One Martini backbone bead per residue (centre of mass of N, CA, C, O) as a GRO file, in nm:
protein
   76
    1MET     BB    1   0.061   0.062  -0.022
    2LYS     BB    2   0.306   0.258   0.011
    3THR     BB    3   0.411   0.213  -0.278
    4LEU     BB    4   0.165   0.318  -0.428
    5CYS     BB    5   0.170   0.600  -0.311
    6GLN     BB    6   0.450   0.674  -0.414
    7ILE     BB    7   0.397   0.638  -0.716
    8LEU     BB    8   0.158   0.838  -0.733
    9SER     BB    9   0.312   1.085  -0.631
   10VAL     BB   10   0.532   1.095  -0.855
   11LEU     BB   11   0.337   1.109  -1.097
   12ILE     BB   12   0.188   1.365  -1.013
   13GLY     BB   13   0.445   1.540  -0.998
   14LEU     BB   14   0.518   1.519  -1.297
   15VAL     BB   15   0.256   1.629  -1.419
   16CYS     BB   16   0.275   1.904  -1.265
   17ALA     BB   17   0.540   1.993  -1.395
   18VAL     BB   18   0.433   2.011  -1.686
   19LEU     BB   19   0.197   2.206  -1.625
   20MET     BB   20   0.382   2.435  -1.514
   21LEU     BB   21   0.529   2.494  -1.778
   22PHE     BB   22   0.268   2.604  -1.918
   23GLY     BB   23   0.207   2.828  -1.688
   24ILE     BB   24   0.451   3.022  -1.746
   25ILE     BB   25   0.316   3.105  -1.976
   26PRO     BB   26   0.162   3.347  -2.103
   27LEU     BB   27  -0.194   3.303  -2.069
   28LEU     BB   28  -0.151   3.006  -1.895
   29GLY     BB   29  -0.211   3.033  -1.573
   30TRP     BB   30  -0.465   2.842  -1.535
   31THR     BB   31  -0.291   2.576  -1.501
   32LEU     BB   32  -0.201   2.632  -1.203
   33TRP     BB   33  -0.466   2.548  -1.065
   34ALA     BB   34  -0.454   2.252  -1.149
   35THR     BB   35  -0.179   2.198  -1.022
   36LEU     BB   36  -0.258   2.251  -0.729
   37GLY     BB   37  -0.470   2.030  -0.706
   38LEU     BB   38  -0.274   1.793  -0.771
   39CYS     BB   39  -0.067   1.852  -0.546
   40VAL     BB   40  -0.249   1.786  -0.312
   41LEU     BB   41  -0.285   1.496  -0.386
   42GLY     BB   42   0.026   1.427  -0.381
   43ILE     BB   43   0.069   1.506  -0.085
   44ILE     BB   44  -0.117   1.296   0.037
   45PHE     BB   45   0.032   1.045  -0.088
   46GLY     BB   46   0.328   1.142   0.026
   47ALA     BB   47   0.277   1.111   0.346
   48PHE     BB   48   0.292   0.789   0.392
   49PRO     BB   49   0.557   0.722   0.309
   50GLU     BB   50   0.887   0.701   0.393
   51ARG     BB   51   0.948   0.809   0.124
   52LYS     BB   52   0.956   1.173   0.021
   53ILE     BB   53   0.974   1.235  -0.296
   54GLY     BB   54   0.680   1.310  -0.374
   55LEU     BB   55   0.644   1.534  -0.168
   56THR     BB   56   0.872   1.713  -0.268
   57ILE     BB   57   0.776   1.760  -0.559
   58ASN     BB   58   0.494   1.880  -0.487
   59VAL     BB   59   0.594   2.118  -0.318
   60ALA     BB   60   0.770   2.255  -0.527
   61VAL     BB   61   0.552   2.300  -0.738
   62ALA     BB   62   0.360   2.463  -0.560
   63VAL     BB   63   0.545   2.696  -0.495
   64VAL     BB   64   0.594   2.791  -0.788
   65ALA     BB   65   0.295   2.835  -0.858
   66ILE     BB   66   0.236   3.044  -0.636
   67LEU     BB   67   0.448   3.247  -0.722
   68ARG     BB   68   0.339   3.293  -1.006
   69LEU     BB   69   0.052   3.380  -0.922
   70PHE     BB   70   0.148   3.621  -0.744
   71LEU     BB   71   0.302   3.776  -0.978
   72GLY     BB   72   0.030   3.770  -1.178
   73GLY     BB   73  -0.243   3.802  -0.982
   74GLY     BB   74  -0.398   3.521  -0.900
   75VAL     BB   75  -0.309   3.590  -0.600
   76VAL     BB   76  -0.448   3.788  -0.325
   0.00000   0.00000   0.00000
């Protein structure tokens, strides 16, 4: 069960990282909101396993997405 959570968390983190790359492009910032939603799901799955690589990936992507939204005016 913990291995499945770890694999899911890493996969979600990688998908979020790709979505975040599209969200950095101007006028595509709306994809960052989807990225944040998926990151929360990845953080939940990444909290259970002993190895926290998925959690780390998802938190890093979420921080960059929040920073980009904040700089673009998407988070007030």
